[in-house]
N, C-alpha and C positions, 0 to 999 in steps of 0.2 A: 653527598647527595642531599637535597632539601626535600622535606615532605611536602606533598601538594596542598595548596590552599583551596578554598571553595572555587576560586576563579581558575585554578589550574588542575582541577580534578581530572585524572586521566580517564579515558574511555576504555571500553573493552578492546577496541582495536589497538590502542596504545599498549595495553597489558599483553595482548596476544603477540604483538610484534616483539616485545621484550622477551617473552617466553621463548619464542622461536629463535631469537638471536642467541640466547644463552644455550639452548639445546643444540644449535648449530655448532657453537664453540665446543660443546661436549663431544659431539660426533666427530669433529675434526681432531680433537685430542685423542679420542679412542683410535681413530685411524692411524694416528702417529705413534701408537703404542702405549698410551696412558692407561692406567688401571681403571677398572669400573668404579664409578662413584655411586654407591648405594644409599648414601645419606644426602639430604639436601644441603645446599650452601647455607651456612649459618646466616649470612646476609644475602637474601635472594631478592633483588630489586623489585620484580613484579609483585611479590608479597610485601606490600608496603610496610606493615608494622614490624617486619623482621629487622628493619633498619634500626628500630629502637629496642627490640627485644632480644637481639642476639648477644651472647656474651662478648665483652670486650676486654676482660681480664682473666687471668688464670683462675681456675676453680679454687675455692677456699676449702681446705682439707679439714674435716672434723673427725672426731672419734666415733666410728659407727656404733660401738657398744653403748656409748652414752645415749645416742639417738634411739637405739632400739629399746632402751629402758622405758621410753615414753611412747612407744609405738603399739598399736593394737595387735592382738594375737587372734587368729581365727582357727576354728576347728569345726568338725562336723556339726556340733550342737549349736554353733553360732549362725549357721546358714540353713534356713528352712527350705524344703524342696519347692514350696509354692513361690518362692522369691524369683524363680527363673521364668515365671509366667507373668508377663507384664500386662496381660489382658484381664486379670482378675483382682487387681489391687485396689479397686475402688468399688463404689456401689453398683455401677453399671458397666456395660461393655464399651471400650473405646472405639472411636470411629476409624475406618480405614481398612486396608487389605491386611488380613492376618498373615503372618509369615513365621516359619520355623527357621532359626539360624543355628546351625550345629557344625562341629568340626573337632579337630584334635589340637591340643597344645603339645608341641613336639620339640625335642632338642635338635641340635645340629646333625645328629646321626640318625634321626628319624624315630627315636625312642619316645614313647609317651611320657609326658610330665604329669604325674598322678597327683590328685588331691590338692590342686591349686585353686585358689580363689580367683574367679573371673567375674568382673563387673562390666555391665554395659549401661550406656545412657545415650539417648538420642531424641531428636525433635519428634513431635507428633506428626500425624499424616498430613497436616496442613503446613508443616515446616516451622513449628513454633515450640520453643522450650518453655516449661512452666517456671520461668525465672523473671523476677521483676526487671532485670536489665534487658530482657528481650522485648523490644518494642515493635517487632514486626507485626503489622496489622493483619495478622491471620488469626483465626479463632483458636482459643485455648480449648482443650478437651478436659472437662472435669473428671473424666473417668480414665485418664492416662497420666501416670506419674513420670514416665520416661526413664525409669531406672530399674535394674534388676541385677541379680547375682546368683552364682552357683559354684559348686565345687566340682572339678573334673573327676571322672571316675577312674577305675583302674586302667583303662585304656587311654587316659588323657582326654576323654571326650567331654565337651560342654554342650549344652542345649538350651536355647531360649525360645519361648513363644511370645511374639510381640506383634506390632503393626508396622508396616513399612513406612519409614519416615519420608517426609516431603523435603524438597529443596527449599532453601531459604536465602534471602538477600543478606549481604553484608557490605560494609562500607570501604572495602579496599579500593574500589574505583566505581565509576558511574555504571549502574546497571549490573553490579556484580552479584552472582548467585553461586552458592555452594552446592555441589552435587549431593544427593541424598547419601547419608552415611550413618554408621553406628560406631560410637566410641567404645573401645574395649580396654580394660585394665586387667593386668595379670600381676599378682602380688609376689610370686616366688615364695621364699620361706621366711621373709622378713619385710617389714614396711619399706625399708630403704632399698629393696630390690624391685619395687613397683615399676612397671613399664606401661605405657599407654600407646595405643595405635588406633587406626580407623579402618573399618571395612566399608567398601563401596559396592554398588550394585552393577551388574553387567550392562553394557550398552548405553550408559548414561550420556546424553548429548552434551552435558556440561563439562565432561572430562577435559577436552582441549582448552577450555576457557578458564579453568580454575588454577590460579597460581600456587595454591597449596599442594594440590595433587601433582601439578606439573613441576613443582620444585624438586621432585625426585627425578633426576635427569635420566637415569637408566630405565628404559622402557620395560625390561623384565622385572625390575624391582617395583615399578608402578603396578604391573599386572598382579603382583603378589598381594596387593591390597584389595583386589576385586573378588568378591565371593562369586560362586557359580551356582546357577539354578540346578537343582538336583531333584528330578521328579520322584525318586525313591524316598526323598525326605518330605515331600508334600503330603499333607493329610487329606484324604478324600473329603470333598465338600466342606473343607474347613480352612486350610492354610496352605500357601505355597512354601516350598522348601529351598533353602540356600545352604551350601556347604562352604566353609572357609576355615583353613588351618592356620594356626599361629606358630611359626617356627622361631625359636628363641635365639639360636646361634647358628654359625656356619654361613656358607656362601648363599644359602637359600633363605636366610633370615628375613622375617617380616620387618618392614620399617617400623620404627617406634618414634614417638614424639619426644623431643627434648622438653625439659621442664619449662612451663610457661607457654606451651603450644596452644593452638587454636581451640576454642571451646566448642 
């Protein structure tokens, strides 16, 4: 398959048709007895850059102990409690709807994963990252860094206060927009165990149009990436609340990105 040129850039209709065709193939395979596919195709044609970014050779095996000698170590003293509040990191308050995002990090048996480093990063309320490579003509927010971290407690619970991110355009195809999302990173017990995933917001109209979200062919697996509004988490007159659990193993595992995934 050749990558599109400026003259052959696909439209959203083209991408949506490709998504629907691949998902129809998956449904047909499932009806014929094929196993669930909980991870995306490494080469998912509607997600154009996966053509260049997916692995084409066997992984190169390295000595993990050697890598870990040069990896950071994290403890309680390394992560301050205020780092989980993305609304107080600059001189003023960031713009946008304040939200609380909380949940548990769990293993495949439903047991809490305690004392784990969890990091988040996301676009501001206008859908822009504070990075020089982000040229989306939306306003930067001088009072929003877009990054935070915390350590899970004895019940595996994490909690962040931030602002709801906006959708943003990307160049996969003409008029392509990514649904609002928050990136999560969980480090495990060593840097080499780090996993990355994304949390989305319920009811986003961009879900059917996004080839990254739709590259997860199994609908139940997709739904596990969507946080749920939880009124008990909302803070009166301050912030709306969302709850989202990260399951590390087992049949209910949360999808995680391969290295080199979308920013």
